[in-house]
C-alpha positions as CSV (number, residue, x, y, z in Angstrom):
1,X,132.6,40.5,-74.8
2,X,132.3,37.0,-73.3
3,X,131.4,38.7,-70.0
4,X,128.6,40.8,-71.7
5,X,127.2,37.5,-73.1
6,X,126.9,35.9,-70.0
7,X,125.3,38.5,-68.3
8,X,122.8,38.8,-71.2
9,X,121.9,35.6,-70.8
10,X,121.5,35.8,-67.1
11,X,118.9,38.6,-67.7
12,X,117.0,36.5,-70.4
13,X,117.0,33.7,-68.1
14,X,115.7,36.1,-65.1
15,X,112.9,37.6,-67.3
16,X,111.8,34.3,-68.2
17,X,111.5,33.2,-64.8
18,X,109.7,36.5,-64.0
19,X,107.2,36.2,-66.7
20,X,106.9,32.1,-65.3
21,X,106.4,33.0,-61.5
22,X,104.2,35.9,-62.6
23,X,101.8,33.9,-64.8
24,X,101.8,31.4,-61.8
25,X,101.0,34.1,-59.6
26,X,98.2,35.2,-61.7
27,X,96.9,31.6,-62.2
28,X,96.8,31.1,-58.5
29,X,95.2,34.3,-57.7
30,X,92.3,33.6,-60.5
31,X,91.8,30.1,-58.7
32,X,91.8,32.0,-55.3
33,X,89.0,34.5,-56.9
34,X,87.2,31.3,-58.6
35,X,87.3,29.5,-55.3
36,X,86.5,32.1,-53.0
37,X,84.6,34.5,-54.5
38,X,82.7,33.3,-58.0
39,X,82.2,29.6,-56.6
40,X,82.7,29.9,-53.0
41,X,79.2,28.2,-52.0
42,X,80.1,24.9,-53.8
43,X,83.0,24.7,-52.0
44,X,81.8,25.9,-48.8
45,X,79.3,22.8,-49.1
46,X,82.0,20.6,-49.9
47,X,84.2,21.2,-46.6
48,X,81.1,20.9,-44.8
49,X,79.9,17.8,-46.1
50,X,83.6,16.6,-45.0
51,X,83.4,17.5,-41.6
52,X,79.5,17.0,-41.0
53,X,77.7,13.9,-40.8
54,X,73.5,13.3,-41.6
55,X,71.7,10.8,-39.6
56,X,68.4,9.7,-41.1
57,X,65.7,9.0,-38.6
58,X,63.3,6.4,-39.8
59,X,59.6,6.9,-38.7
60,X,57.3,4.5,-37.3
61,X,55.1,3.0,-39.7
62,X,51.4,3.7,-39.2
63,X,49.1,0.7,-37.8
64,X,46.1,-0.7,-39.5
65,X,43.0,-1.5,-37.3
66,X,39.8,-3.2,-37.8
67,X,36.5,-1.0,-37.6
68,X,36.4,-1.7,-33.5
69,X,40.3,-1.1,-33.2
70,X,41.6,-4.3,-33.1
71,X,45.2,-4.8,-34.7
72,X,45.8,-6.1,-38.1
73,X,49.2,-4.5,-38.9
74,X,51.8,-3.4,-36.3
75,X,55.3,-2.6,-36.8
76,X,58.2,-3.9,-34.2
77,X,62.0,-3.2,-33.9
78,X,63.8,-6.0,-35.6
79,X,67.5,-6.9,-35.8
80,X,69.5,-6.7,-38.9
81,X,72.8,-8.2,-39.6
82,X,75.5,-5.8,-40.3
83,X,79.0,-6.5,-41.5
84,X,82.3,-4.3,-41.0
85,X,84.9,-5.5,-43.8
86,X,87.8,-3.8,-42.3
87,X,87.4,-5.6,-39.2
88,X,87.0,-8.9,-40.6
89,X,90.3,-10.7,-40.5
90,X,89.0,-14.1,-42.5
91,X,86.0,-13.2,-44.6
92,X,85.7,-16.9,-45.7
93,X,85.4,-18.2,-42.4
94,X,83.1,-15.8,-40.9
95,X,80.9,-16.0,-43.9
96,X,80.7,-19.8,-43.5
97,X,79.9,-19.5,-40.0
98,X,77.1,-17.0,-40.9
99,X,75.8,-19.1,-43.9
100,X,75.0,-21.9,-41.5
101,X,72.4,-19.6,-39.7
102,X,71.4,-17.1,-42.4
103,X,69.3,-17.3,-45.7
104,X,71.7,-15.4,-47.4
105,X,74.3,-17.7,-49.6
106,X,77.8,-18.2,-48.6
107,X,79.1,-16.7,-51.9
108,X,77.0,-13.6,-51.6
109,X,78.4,-13.0,-47.6
110,X,82.2,-13.4,-48.6
111,X,81.7,-11.0,-51.3
112,X,79.8,-8.5,-48.9
113,X,82.5,-8.9,-46.3
114,X,85.4,-8.4,-48.6
115,X,84.3,-5.2,-49.8
116,X,85.9,-1.9,-49.5
117,X,83.2,-0.4,-47.4
118,X,82.7,0.7,-44.0
119,X,79.5,-1.5,-43.5
120,X,77.6,-3.7,-45.3
121,X,74.0,-5.3,-44.6
122,X,74.5,-9.3,-44.3
123,X,70.5,-10.1,-43.8
124,X,68.0,-7.5,-42.8
125,X,65.3,-8.1,-40.3
126,X,66.0,-11.7,-38.7
127,X,64.4,-13.4,-35.9
128,X,65.5,-13.3,-32.3
129,X,66.2,-16.8,-32.4
130,X,69.1,-15.7,-35.2
131,X,70.3,-12.9,-33.5
132,X,71.1,-15.3,-30.4
133,X,73.0,-17.8,-32.5
134,X,75.2,-15.3,-34.0
135,X,75.6,-13.7,-30.7
136,X,77.0,-17.0,-29.3
137,X,79.7,-17.3,-32.2
138,X,81.3,-14.0,-31.1
139,X,82.1,-12.8,-34.6
140,X,84.7,-9.8,-34.9
141,X,83.4,-7.3,-37.5
142,X,79.7,-8.9,-37.1
143,X,77.2,-6.5,-35.6
144,X,73.5,-5.6,-35.6
145,X,71.4,-2.5,-36.1
146,X,67.4,-1.7,-35.0
147,X,65.0,-1.4,-37.9
148,X,61.3,-1.5,-38.1
149,X,59.8,-4.6,-39.1
150,X,56.1,-5.4,-40.1
151,X,53.9,-8.0,-38.1
152,X,50.4,-9.0,-38.9
153,X,49.2,-10.7,-35.5
154,X,46.2,-12.3,-36.9
155,X,48.5,-14.2,-39.4
156,X,46.2,-15.0,-42.5
157,X,43.3,-13.0,-41.5
158,X,42.4,-10.7,-44.3
159,X,45.7,-11.1,-46.1
160,X,44.5,-9.9,-49.3
161,X,42.8,-6.9,-48.1
162,X,45.7,-5.8,-46.0
163,X,48.7,-6.8,-48.2
164,X,52.3,-6.5,-47.4
165,X,55.4,-4.7,-47.1
166,X,58.6,-5.1,-48.6
167,X,62.1,-4.9,-46.7
168,X,62.4,-1.5,-47.0
169,X,59.1,-0.9,-45.5
170,X,57.3,0.1,-48.6
171,X,53.9,-1.2,-49.2
172,X,53.6,-4.0,-52.1
173,X,50.2,-5.3,-51.9
174,X,46.7,-4.1,-50.4
175,X,46.3,-1.2,-48.2
176,X,50.0,-1.2,-47.6
177,X,50.3,-0.4,-51.3
178,X,47.1,1.8,-51.3
179,X,47.5,4.0,-48.2
180,X,51.5,3.4,-48.6
181,X,51.6,7.2,-48.2
182,X,49.9,8.0,-45.2
183,X,51.3,4.6,-43.2
184,X,55.0,6.0,-44.3
185,X,55.2,9.0,-42.7
186,X,58.4,11.1,-43.1
187,X,61.8,10.5,-42.5
188,X,64.0,12.8,-40.2
189,X,67.2,14.3,-39.8
190,X,70.1,15.0,-37.5
191,X,73.0,17.0,-38.6
192,X,76.2,16.7,-36.6
193,X,79.9,17.8,-36.8
194,X,83.1,15.2,-37.0
195,X,86.7,15.8,-36.5
196,X,89.9,14.9,-38.5
197,X,89.5,11.1,-36.8
198,X,86.1,10.8,-38.4
199,X,84.6,10.8,-34.7
200,X,81.6,12.8,-33.7
201,X,82.4,15.9,-32.0
202,X,80.4,16.0,-28.7
203,X,77.4,18.1,-28.2
204,X,78.0,19.0,-32.1
205,X,74.3,18.9,-33.4
206,X,73.9,21.6,-35.9
207,X,70.6,20.6,-37.5
208,X,67.7,18.4,-36.2
209,X,64.2,17.8,-38.2
210,X,62.3,15.8,-36.6
211,X,60.7,12.6,-38.1
212,X,56.5,12.3,-39.0
213,X,55.1,9.2,-38.0
214,X,53.0,7.5,-40.1
215,X,49.1,7.6,-39.6
216,X,46.8,4.8,-38.6
217,X,44.4,3.3,-40.7
218,X,41.2,2.2,-39.6
219,X,39.1,-0.4,-41.8
220,X,35.6,-0.6,-42.3
221,X,36.4,-4.6,-41.9
222,X,35.0,-6.2,-38.7
223,X,37.3,-8.8,-37.5
224,X,34.7,-11.3,-36.0
225,X,33.0,-11.3,-39.2
226,X,36.2,-11.2,-41.5
227,X,37.2,-14.2,-39.2
228,X,33.4,-16.3,-40.0
229,X,33.6,-15.3,-43.6
230,X,36.9,-16.9,-44.1
231,X,36.2,-20.3,-42.0
232,X,33.0,-21.1,-43.6
233,X,34.2,-20.1,-47.2
234,X,37.5,-22.4,-46.5
235,X,35.1,-25.2,-45.4
236,X,32.6,-24.8,-48.6
237,X,35.5,-24.8,-50.8
238,X,36.9,-27.8,-49.6
239,X,33.4,-29.6,-49.5
240,X,32.7,-28.8,-53.0
241,X,36.0,-29.3,-54.4
242,X,36.3,-25.6,-55.6
243,X,39.5,-24.2,-56.7
244,X,38.8,-20.7,-54.8
245,X,36.2,-18.5,-53.4
246,X,35.2,-14.8,-52.2
247,X,33.2,-13.4,-49.8
248,X,31.6,-9.7,-49.5
249,X,29.8,-8.2,-46.8
250,X,28.5,-4.7,-47.5
251,X,26.3,-2.4,-45.7
252,X,24.3,-0.8,-48.3
253,X,23.6,2.3,-47.4
254,X,27.0,3.1,-46.8
255,X,28.8,1.1,-49.0
256,X,31.3,-0.2,-46.3
257,X,32.7,-3.4,-46.3
258,X,32.3,-5.5,-43.4
259,X,34.1,-8.3,-44.5
260,X,36.3,-9.5,-47.9
261,X,37.2,-12.9,-47.9
262,X,39.1,-14.8,-50.4
263,X,40.2,-18.7,-50.5
264,X,43.0,-19.7,-50.4
265,X,44.8,-17.2,-48.5
266,X,48.1,-16.6,-47.4
267,X,50.4,-15.5,-44.4
268,X,51.9,-12.0,-44.9
269,X,54.1,-12.5,-42.2
270,X,56.3,-14.5,-44.6
271,X,54.4,-13.6,-48.3
272,X,57.5,-14.9,-50.1
273,X,56.7,-18.7,-48.8
274,X,53.3,-18.6,-50.8
275,X,53.0,-18.2,-54.9
276,X,52.1,-14.8,-56.4
277,X,48.5,-15.8,-57.3
278,X,47.7,-16.4,-53.7
279,X,48.2,-12.7,-52.9
280,X,45.4,-11.9,-55.4
281,X,42.3,-10.0,-54.1
282,X,40.1,-11.9,-56.2
283,X,37.0,-10.1,-55.0
284,X,38.3,-7.1,-56.9
285,X,40.7,-8.5,-59.6
286,X,38.8,-11.4,-61.1
287,X,36.1,-11.3,-63.7
288,X,33.5,-14.0,-63.6
289,X,30.1,-15.3,-65.1
290,X,27.4,-13.9,-62.8
291,X,24.9,-16.3,-64.1
292,X,21.4,-15.8,-62.7
293,X,22.5,-13.5,-59.9
294,X,22.5,-11.0,-62.7
295,X,18.8,-11.4,-63.2
296,X,18.5,-8.9,-60.3
297,X,19.7,-6.2,-62.6
298,X,17.8,-7.3,-65.4
299,X,14.7,-7.2,-63.0
300,X,15.0,-3.9,-61.6
301,X,16.0,-2.4,-64.8
302,X,12.6,-3.7,-66.7
303,X,10.3,-2.7,-63.9
304,X,12.0,0.9,-63.8
305,X,11.7,1.3,-67.7
306,X,8.2,0.0,-67.1
307,X,8.1,-2.7,-69.5
308,X,7.3,-5.7,-66.8
309,X,5.5,-5.9,-63.7
310,X,4.8,-8.7,-61.1
311,X,1.7,-9.8,-62.2
312,X,2.3,-10.0,-65.7
313,X,2.0,-13.4,-67.5
314,X,4.5,-15.5,-69.1
315,X,4.4,-18.9,-70.5
316,X,7.5,-21.1,-70.3
317,X,7.5,-24.2,-72.7
318,X,11.0,-24.8,-71.9
319,X,12.7,-22.9,-74.6
320,X,12.6,-20.1,-76.6
321,X,14.0,-19.2,-80.0
322,X,16.2,-16.1,-80.8
323,X,17.6,-15.7,-84.1
324,X,18.7,-19.4,-85.2
325,X,19.3,-20.3,-81.3
326,X,17.1,-22.3,-79.0
327,X,17.7,-20.9,-75.3
328,X,16.9,-23.6,-72.7
329,X,15.2,-23.5,-69.5
330,X,17.0,-25.2,-66.4
331,X,13.5,-27.0,-66.3
332,X,13.5,-28.8,-69.7
333,X,9.5,-29.3,-69.3
334,X,9.2,-25.6,-68.8
335,X,7.2,-24.0,-66.3
336,X,4.3,-23.6,-68.1
337,X,1.7,-20.1,-67.2
338,X,3.8,-18.2,-64.7
339,X,3.4,-14.6,-63.3
340,X,6.7,-12.6,-63.7
341,X,6.9,-13.0,-59.9
342,X,7.3,-16.5,-60.6
343,X,9.9,-16.3,-63.3
344,X,11.9,-14.4,-61.1
345,X,11.2,-17.2,-58.3
346,X,11.9,-20.2,-60.7
347,X,15.1,-18.3,-62.4
348,X,13.0,-19.2,-65.8
349,X,15.7,-18.0,-68.8
350,X,13.1,-17.8,-71.4
351,X,11.1,-15.5,-69.2
352,X,14.1,-13.3,-68.5
353,X,14.9,-13.7,-72.4
354,X,11.3,-12.0,-73.1
355,X,12.0,-9.1,-70.5
356,X,15.5,-8.4,-72.1
357,X,14.2,-8.2,-75.5
358,X,11.3,-5.8,-74.3
359,X,14.0,-3.6,-73.0
360,X,16.1,-3.3,-75.9
361,X,19.6,-3.0,-76.2
362,X,20.1,0.8,-75.9
363,X,18.0,1.2,-72.7
364,X,19.4,-1.9,-71.4
365,X,22.9,-0.7,-72.1
366,X,22.2,2.4,-70.2
367,X,21.3,0.4,-66.8
368,X,24.0,-1.6,-67.1
369,X,26.3,1.3,-67.5
370,X,24.0,3.1,-64.7
371,X,24.7,0.2,-62.4
372,X,28.4,0.4,-62.7
373,X,29.2,-2.7,-64.6
374,X,31.2,-0.9,-67.3
375,X,33.9,0.9,-64.7
376,X,35.7,0.6,-61.9
377,X,33.8,0.9,-58.3
378,X,37.3,2.8,-57.4
379,X,37.6,1.0,-54.2
380,X,40.7,2.0,-52.6
381,X,42.6,-1.4,-53.3
382,X,45.1,-2.0,-55.8
383,X,44.6,-4.3,-59.0
384,X,40.8,-3.8,-59.5
385,X,39.2,-4.8,-62.7
386,X,36.7,-3.4,-65.0
387,X,34.5,-6.4,-65.8
388,X,34.1,-7.3,-69.2
389,X,30.8,-6.0,-71.2
390,X,30.4,-6.8,-74.9
391,X,31.0,-3.9,-77.2
392,X,27.3,-2.2,-77.9
393,X,27.9,-2.3,-81.6
394,X,28.5,-6.1,-81.5
395,X,25.3,-6.7,-79.4
396,X,22.6,-8.6,-81.8
397,X,19.2,-10.2,-80.3
398,X,21.3,-13.1,-79.2
399,X,23.4,-11.5,-77.2
400,X,20.9,-9.4,-75.7
401,X,19.2,-12.4,-74.9
402,X,21.6,-14.3,-73.1
403,X,22.9,-11.2,-71.1
404,X,19.4,-10.9,-69.8
405,X,20.2,-13.9,-67.6
406,X,23.6,-13.4,-66.7
407,X,25.3,-15.2,-69.7
408,X,27.9,-13.5,-71.9
409,X,29.1,-10.9,-69.7
410,X,31.5,-11.1,-66.9
411,X,31.8,-8.9,-63.6
412,X,33.9,-8.7,-60.9
413,X,32.3,-9.6,-57.3
414,X,32.9,-6.0,-56.0
415,X,30.9,-4.8,-59.2
416,X,28.0,-6.8,-58.2
417,X,27.8,-6.3,-54.9
418,X,27.9,-3.0,-55.5
419,X,25.0,-2.8,-57.8
420,X,22.6,-5.2,-55.8
421,X,23.2,-3.0,-52.8
422,X,22.2,0.1,-54.7
423,X,18.8,-1.8,-55.2
424,X,19.1,-2.6,-51.1
425,X,19.5,1.3,-50.7
426,X,16.3,2.7,-52.5
427,X,17.8,2.9,-55.7
428,X,20.9,5.0,-54.5
429,X,24.3,3.5,-55.9
430,X,27.0,4.0,-53.3
431,X,31.0,3.9,-53.7
432,X,32.4,1.1,-51.6
433,X,34.8,1.8,-49.1
434,X,37.4,-0.2,-47.1
435,X,38.6,2.7,-44.8
436,X,36.6,4.2,-42.0
437,X,39.1,6.7,-41.0
438,X,42.7,7.7,-40.4
439,X,44.1,8.9,-37.4
440,X,47.7,10.4,-36.4
441,X,49.7,8.3,-33.7
442,X,48.4,10.3,-31.0
443,X,44.5,9.3,-31.8
444,X,43.3,12.6,-33.6
445,X,41.5,12.1,-36.3
446,X,43.0,13.1,-39.6
447,X,40.4,12.1,-42.3
448,X,37.1,10.5,-41.9
449,X,36.0,8.6,-45.1
450,X,32.6,9.4,-45.4
451,X,29.9,7.4,-47.5
452,X,29.7,8.8,-51.0
453,X,26.8,8.2,-53.3
454,X,27.1,8.2,-56.8
455,X,23.8,8.3,-58.4
456,X,20.2,7.3,-58.2
457,X,19.8,4.1,-60.6
458,X,16.2,3.0,-60.0
459,X,13.1,4.7,-58.0
460,X,12.6,3.6,-54.3
461,X,9.2,1.9,-55.7
462,X,11.1,-0.2,-58.3
463,X,13.7,-1.1,-55.6
464,X,11.3,-2.2,-53.1
465,X,9.1,-4.2,-56.0
466,X,12.5,-5.6,-56.5
467,X,13.2,-6.7,-53.2
468,X,9.7,-8.3,-52.6
469,X,10.6,-10.3,-55.7
470,X,13.8,-11.6,-54.3
471,X,12.1,-12.7,-51.1
472,X,10.1,-14.6,-53.2
473,X,13.2,-16.5,-54.4
474,X,14.3,-17.7,-50.6
475,X,11.3,-18.3,-49.2
476,X,9.9,-20.1,-52.5
477,X,11.9,-20.3,-55.1
478,X,15.6,-21.9,-56.2
479,X,16.9,-20.1,-53.0
480,X,15.3,-21.7,-50.3
481,X,18.5,-23.0,-49.0
482,X,19.6,-19.8,-48.0
483,X,16.3,-19.5,-45.7
484,X,16.4,-18.5,-42.1
485,X,13.6,-18.9,-40.1
486,X,12.3,-15.7,-38.6
487,X,14.0,-13.8,-41.4
488,X,13.0,-11.8,-44.0
489,X,15.8,-12.6,-46.6
490,X,15.7,-12.0,-50.5
491,X,18.5,-13.4,-52.9
492,X,19.2,-15.0,-55.9
493,X,21.2,-18.0,-56.9
494,X,23.6,-18.1,-60.1
495,X,25.3,-21.1,-61.6
496,X,27.6,-20.5,-64.7
497,X,29.7,-23.4,-66.3
498,X,33.5,-22.8,-67.8
499,X,33.4,-22.4,-71.6
500,X,36.4,-24.9,-72.1
501,X,35.8,-27.4,-69.1
502,X,33.3,-29.0,-67.1
503,X,34.0,-27.2,-64.2
504,X,31.3,-24.6,-62.6
505,X,31.1,-21.2,-60.8
506,X,28.5,-21.0,-58.5
507,X,27.0,-17.9,-56.6
508,X,24.3,-16.5,-54.3
509,X,23.7,-13.1,-53.2
510,X,21.4,-12.1,-50.4
511,X,20.4,-9.4,-48.3
512,X,18.3,-8.9,-45.1
513,X,16.0,-7.7,-43.6
514,X,14.2,-7.2,-46.9
515,X,12.1,-4.7,-45.6
516,X,15.1,-2.3,-44.5
517,X,18.1,-4.1,-45.7
518,X,21.1,-4.0,-43.1
519,X,23.4,-6.4,-45.0
520,X,24.2,-7.6,-48.6
521,X,26.0,-10.5,-48.8
522,X,27.9,-12.1,-52.1
523,X,29.6,-15.6,-51.9
524,X,31.4,-17.1,-54.9
525,X,33.0,-20.4,-55.3
526,X,35.1,-20.7,-58.3
527,X,35.7,-23.8,-60.3
528,X,33.7,-26.4,-58.8
529,X,34.9,-29.7,-60.2
530,X,32.3,-32.0,-58.6
531,X,29.0,-33.5,-59.0
532,X,27.3,-30.9,-56.7
533,X,27.9,-27.9,-58.7
534,X,24.5,-25.7,-58.5
535,X,24.4,-22.7,-56.6
536,X,21.2,-23.9,-54.6
537,X,23.3,-26.7,-53.2
538,X,26.5,-25.2,-52.6
539,X,26.7,-21.2,-52.5
540,X,22.9,-20.9,-50.7
541,X,24.0,-23.0,-47.7
542,X,27.1,-20.8,-47.5
543,X,25.5,-17.7,-47.6
544,X,23.2,-19.2,-44.9
545,X,26.0,-19.9,-42.4
546,X,27.5,-16.6,-43.0
547,X,24.2,-14.7,-42.6
548,X,23.5,-16.9,-39.2
549,X,26.8,-15.6,-37.9
550,X,25.8,-11.8,-38.7
551,X,22.4,-12.2,-36.9
552,X,24.1,-13.6,-33.8
553,X,26.7,-11.1,-33.9
554,X,24.9,-8.1,-34.4
555,X,22.1,-9.3,-32.3
556,X,19.1,-8.7,-35.2
557,X,16.1,-9.1,-34.4
558,X,13.2,-11.4,-36.2
559,X,10.8,-10.1,-38.4
560,X,7.1,-11.1,-39.2
561,X,6.5,-12.2,-42.8
562,X,3.7,-10.5,-44.3
563,X,0.6,-12.3,-45.1
564,X,0.5,-13.5,-48.8
565,X,-3.0,-12.7,-50.8
566,X,-4.1,-16.1,-52.1
567,X,-6.6,-14.4,-54.6
568,X,-5.2,-12.0,-57.5
569,X,-7.5,-9.4,-58.6
570,X,-8.6,-8.8,-62.4
571,X,-9.3,-6.3,-64.3
572,X,-11.1,-6.2,-67.5
573,X,-9.7,-4.2,-70.2
574,X,-11.1,-1.4,-72.4
575,X,-10.5,-0.8,-76.0
576,X,-8.0,2.5,-76.1
577,X,-7.7,2.4,-79.6
578,X,-8.4,5.9,-81.0
579,X,-8.1,7.7,-77.3
580,X,-5.5,10.0,-76.7
581,X,-2.9,8.9,-74.3
582,X,-2.6,11.5,-71.7
583,X,-6.5,10.6,-71.1
584,X,-6.5,7.1,-70.2
585,X,-3.5,7.1,-68.0
586,X,-5.3,7.9,-65.0
587,X,-7.8,5.1,-65.6
588,X,-5.1,2.7,-66.0
589,X,-3.5,4.0,-62.9
590,X,-6.8,3.7,-61.0
591,X,-7.5,-0.1,-61.9
592,X,-3.8,-0.6,-60.4
593,X,-2.2,-1.1,-63.9
594,X,1.3,-0.5,-64.9
595,X,1.4,1.2,-68.5
596,X,4.1,1.7,-70.9
597,X,3.5,4.1,-74.1
598,X,5.6,3.2,-76.9
599,X,6.2,5.6,-79.7
600,X,5.7,9.6,-80.1
601,X,2.1,9.2,-81.5
602,X,-0.5,11.1,-79.4
603,X,-3.4,8.6,-80.1
604,X,-3.5,5.0,-79.1
605,X,-3.5,2.7,-82.2
606,X,-3.3,-0.7,-80.6
607,X,-2.6,-2.5,-77.3
608,X,-1.4,-5.5,-75.7
609,X,-3.2,-7.4,-74.1
610,X,-6.1,-7.1,-76.3
611,X,-9.1,-5.3,-75.3
612,X,-11.8,-7.3,-73.2
613,X,-9.0,-9.5,-71.6
614,X,-9.2,-9.7,-67.9
615,X,-5.5,-9.2,-66.8
616,X,-4.2,-9.1,-63.4
617,X,-4.0,-6.0,-60.9
618,X,-0.2,-5.1,-60.9
619,X,0.5,-6.3,-64.4
620,X,1.8,-4.2,-67.4
621,X,-0.5,-2.8,-70.6
622,X,1.5,-1.7,-73.5
623,X,0.2,1.2,-75.5
624,X,1.4,1.7,-79.0
625,X,0.8,4.8,-80.9
626,X,2.7,4.4,-83.9
627,X,2.4,1.6,-86.6
628,X,5.7,1.3,-87.3
629,X,7.5,-2.2,-87.0
630,X,10.3,-0.7,-85.3
631,X,7.9,0.2,-82.7
632,X,6.7,-3.3,-81.9
633,X,10.0,-5.3,-82.6
634,X,10.9,-5.4,-78.9
635,X,7.5,-6.9,-78.2
636,X,7.4,-10.0,-80.2
637,X,5.3,-12.5,-78.0
638,X,6.5,-16.1,-77.2
639,X,4.2,-18.8,-78.4
640,X,2.9,-20.9,-75.6
641,X,2.5,-24.7,-75.6
642,X,-1.4,-24.8,-76.2
643,X,-1.3,-28.7,-76.9
644,X,-3.8,-30.1,-74.2
645,X,-5.7,-27.2,-73.5
646,X,-9.3,-26.3,-73.4
647,X,-10.4,-23.7,-76.2
648,X,-11.4,-21.3,-73.2
649,X,-7.9,-21.8,-71.4
650,X,-6.1,-21.2,-74.4
651,X,-8.2,-18.0,-75.5
652,X,-7.7,-16.6,-72.0
653,X,-3.8,-17.4,-71.9
654,X,-3.5,-15.7,-75.4
655,X,-5.6,-12.6,-74.2
656,X,-3.3,-12.0,-71.2
657,X,0.1,-12.5,-73.3
658,X,-1.1,-10.5,-76.2
659,X,-1.3,-13.1,-78.7
660,X,-3.8,-13.2,-81.6
661,X,-5.6,-17.1,-82.1
662,X,-7.7,-18.4,-84.9
663,X,-9.5,-22.2,-84.2
664,X,-9.7,-25.2,-86.5
665,X,-12.8,-26.8,-85.0
666,X,-15.3,-25.9,-82.4
667,X,-14.8,-27.7,-79.3
668,X,-12.5,-30.0,-77.4
669,X,-8.6,-29.6,-76.4
670,X,-6.1,-27.9,-78.7
671,X,-4.1,-31.1,-80.6
672,X,-2.2,-28.8,-82.7
673,X,-0.9,-25.8,-83.6
674,X,1.1,-24.1,-86.7
675,X,3.9,-22.1,-84.6
676,X,6.0,-24.4,-82.4
677,X,6.2,-23.3,-78.7
678,X,8.9,-21.2,-77.8
679,X,8.8,-19.1,-81.1
680,X,8.6,-15.4,-80.9
681,X,6.0,-14.0,-83.3
682,X,5.1,-10.4,-84.2
683,X,2.2,-8.8,-82.0
684,X,0.4,-8.8,-85.8
685,X,0.6,-12.4,-86.4
686,X,-2.3,-15.1,-85.8
687,X,-1.3,-18.4,-84.6
688,X,-3.9,-21.1,-85.7
689,X,-4.6,-24.0,-83.1
690,X,-6.4,-27.2,-84.0
691,X,-8.9,-28.7,-81.7
692,X,-9.7,-32.2,-81.2
693,X,-13.6,-32.0,-82.0
C-alpha cells in the first residue's frame, strides 16, 4: 500500500515536470518564432548594429567670394582637443594642466574627463599655438581630431553682410545664415564591420555614400568698393561724433548691391568678443526717419499724378498752417516766390506741404505702397525690417503734410535706396540682390541670380523730370557739398532730429550720371551728437568721397553739363470755363502746359490759375469739372506775404497761384492783408490787400 502511494506520487511529479518542460519548450518555440520569423528584421538590424560602425564624413563648406572672385569666407582644417576618459589616470591633474592653456573651465574639464565614455570634446577648433603647447605636455588620454573651421581672410570687411557660423558650422548671421543650405552641403557615410574586440575588420567597408560639398556663393559686393565705403564711413562717424552709420551702393538697373557698409563693425573670426548689436546689419534691420530725402518720392509721385510740374509757382513765407499747427521752413524768413524746381532745390517744407496736400492721402498712400515702403524688399539677408508707415485711417491733414517732407514716417536704408533706384531706372522698381551666382566646388554654375523687376512705379518722363530736379539740388541747392566737378550728379539731403534727445540722423542719397544713372549711393549717419549735424555738412561730403572713389575705380568719364535757359517762356491762359474737357487738352499740350482734370464732369466749370494769367511753360493748370467742395479741398492756396509788394506784382503772383484778390486803395505798395501769410484758403475765397496810397 505504501509502495503504491510512493509510485503514484512519483508519477504525479513526473507529469508536473513534463507539463513544466512542455510549457517551457512551447514558450521558447514561440519566442524563436517571434524572433526568427515575425520580428526578424528588428533583431537583424540590432545584430548588424553590434558589428557595424557608421562613420560620418563631413563635407567642405562652400566659400563666399566677391563679384570678382576674391575670397571673403573660406574653411580650413582645425584641431579639436579630445579626451579619452578610460585612458586618463588622474582627471584632476590632467584638467589642471589643460585649463592653463584652453579657455574651457577647470571644473568642466574634470567633469568631462571623468565621464563613462570612450571619447569627449574638451575644446573645439583651437589655435595652432594651443595645439603645440598641449603636444609638449604629452598628456595620456588627450588627443586631437581634425575639424573644419571658418575663416574670414579680410577680417572686419563686410562682416554684417557675411555673418558667421557657429562651432558646428551652422550659419548664424548674414549670408552664412540665409544661404546656409547651399553652403553646407550634405554629410557622407562609411559603413564598416568590426569584430568582437570592437576593432575594424580590414577591407570590411559595407557601404559608402560620398559627401556632397557645399556650393560657393559669389556676392554682388565689390571688395575694393566695400573697403572704400567702410573706411570713409568710419572716418565720417568719428569726425562728426555719430554713434553709427550705413552706406549702400546699388546699380539701379539690376538692383545689385555693390557695397553695404555699417559702422561700427566687428570681426567674424572672433565674433563672440563683440556685443550682439555689433552683428546687426543696420542697413536692412533698422528704421530711421528719412527727412528730406523722402522728398524725392513726393516729387516723383506728384509729377506722375499730374498735380505739379517744374515751373509751377509757389510762395514760401517761412511757414504754412495745417489744421492748428504751423509747419516751418528751415529758412525762417522763407524763400518768397519760387518755382517748384526751386522748392526741390531749396528743400522747402511749406512747398512740399502744398504738393502733398494736392496729392491727397489716398493717392499719396498708393504711391508710398508702390515704391515699396509698406513691405520688405525681400533682399536675401536675415532680419530685414518693414519700415513704419502710419495707419491709413489715422492719417489726417497734419500727418499727410509731415509725411510729404519725410517726417512721421520711418524707413529702412534698403527700402529708400531701392525706391530711389526705381526713379534712376526709368521708373522700374527692382528687387535688391546681394548674390550674383552660385557654383559648385568644380566651378560649374548651379544658379545665376538674374535681376528681378517688381513693377513700373512712374513713367520714364516722370523719372527724367525728377532726376533733372535732383541735379539742381547738387549743382545749386542744399547738396552742393556733394558736387564733383565734371560730373552730373543728382541727390537730396535729409536731416531728422530724434524725438526724445538732441541728436540727429543725417543722410544723403545721390545718383550719377544723371543722364544715365549707373550708381545710386545712400549714406546715413545715426545719432550725431555735436554742433555739426546738418546733412549738407556731414552726409553730403561723405557721399562725395565715396562717389569719387567709384568714379576712379570704374573710370567713369566726365560729362558735359547741359546749358540752362535764362529766360522762362510764358503762356497767357484762356478762359476754359464752359468748354468740354476733351476739346482743350490738345491746346494745353501744344502750349507746353501740364494739366490736371479734377472731377468726373464733362465740362470745365473753373480753373487754376485764372483766365488771363501769364504762366510759365511746363507748369500745371487745374481744371475743375464739378462744383462740390470735395473736389477743391486738396487744392487750397497758401496765402503769400504780400507786404511791401507793388499792386501789379501782387496781382501777377496771385494770378499764377490762382488766388482771388481785392484791393483797398488804388496805388502804392501793400501795407496790410486780411489773411496772414502761410494760411491756406479755399480757391473761392478772396484775400483783401490794403495799399499805401
